[in-house]
N, C-alpha and C positions, 0 to 999 in steps of 0.2 A: 410475539407472545412475551412476556416477561418472562427471566428467568427467575426458575424457583428457589424462595429462600428459606430459613428458618431463622434469620434473622432477629424474628416478632416473638418468639416462645422464648417463655421465660424459662431457664433449669431445670423446674420440677418437671416440666410440660416434655422439656427436650431429655430428658433421662428416659420418660413414659415411652417418647417414640423410639428412641434407641434401643431400648431394650422388647420395644414390640416389632422392630426390627431385627434383631435376634432369632427371637422366639419363631421367625416368620420363615425364618432361611433355614431351612436341614441340613445342606451341605454347604459351610463357608470353606473360606479356603486358608491354610497353614500356609506363611512364609516365614523359611529359616535360612542361613546360609550354612555351604559346605565351599569350606576354604572363602575363595572370593566370592563363587557363585551363587547368588541367590537362586533359591530353589521352593518353588509354588505345587501344592497341592490340595483336594477337595479333603474334606474330613468331617468324621461326620459324631461331634461332640457326643459324649454319655451322660452330662451332666451341665448344669449351669446353676450359678448359685451369682444372683447380680451380672455383674459381667466378667467374673471369675468364671472362666472356662475349662473345661475337664475333659480331656481326649485319652481315649485308652489306645496302646502301643504295643506292637510286639516287638521285642528285643533288637529282632533279623531286619527291621525295617532299616531304612536310610535316614530317615530323620530323630531317629534313635544316636546314631553318633554324631548328625548333624547339631542336635540340642547339648547332646554331653561338651563341643568344643565350644559354642555360642546358644545359650540359652535364653540370647533378645529374640523375641516371636511376634509377630503379629499374625491375627485373623480379622480374614474380612468377609461381613455379613451384607448382604444384596437383597431386599425386599422385590415382588413383584409390581411395586413403584417406582421401581430402582432409587431408592432412599436408603443409604450404604453407612454402617457401623464399621469404624476400623479399631480394632481395641489392642494396641501395643502392649507388651509385657514380657516376664519371664517366666518360664517352663522349669518347672519344679515338680520331681517326684514325688508322688504321692506314698507316706508308707505307712500312714494312720488304714488300722486293719477294718474302723469301721465304714470306714469311706470307699477301701476297695471294696468290701461287705455287699455297701448298700449295692455300689455300682453293679455286682458281679449278679448277686438278683434282680436287680429291675431293666436287665438288657439280655435277652436270650440269645442274641447273636453273641458278643463277651463269650459267652459257656460254649458255644460252635468254635469256636479257635483254641481255647484255655481248655486245658482239661481239667483243670479247680482253679482258686482264688488264690493259693500259693505256689503256680506255676511262676517258675524263674523267667519265663520269655513275655509277663503279660508285665507292660509296665504301664502306669498310669501315669500321668502329666496332670498340673493343674498351673493353667496359663495364669498369673497373676497378672492384673493388669497396672501398669505406668501411666498410662495415655488414653483416651475413650473420645473417638472426634466421631461427627456424626456430617452426614449433605446430604439435603433434601435433595431427590430426583438430582439433577445435573443442575446445582445449582452451582458448581466449582470450587466453591470455598465451604470450609468445613467448620462446624463447632465444634467447640471442646465440651463434653460431655462430665459435669462433675460426677463424681463417684465417690465410694466409699468400698473398704473390703468387705471379702466376702462374708457372709450372713447379715450384710449392715445396708449394701445396696438395694435400694426399690422395685418392688416387683411390681411388672405390670400389671393394671387393675382388671 
């Protein structure tokens, strides 16, 4: 059986394939670092804007201190066909009240944990991509996915 490959795919189609994987995986994994120890956990992103990912968090969670110490993170998505997307980026705290309210209003589960959108224990991270890679099934090689910052990324058709 030939090794799967996305080598024949053009840049625009590669973006669409990568975005489709992101939209198919509801529980990707977030990697952080605690000292010299990598930490990995499943997350449920509360919003994606192209390849920019928003993650709700509680101040008491371990990843809060890890991201504060080292904001370089990676999120890995995997779909049912074993296609994979890895977003390497910087996690930053969102202070924009409109974005926080949009996410608050659109996510009933967040409201179960936070008394209100102003709750100081509610932290919203935006993972701004610095690198996006796509792998077709188990091709064993990644393709670099072209991307732009939030608000300008392509959306799946």
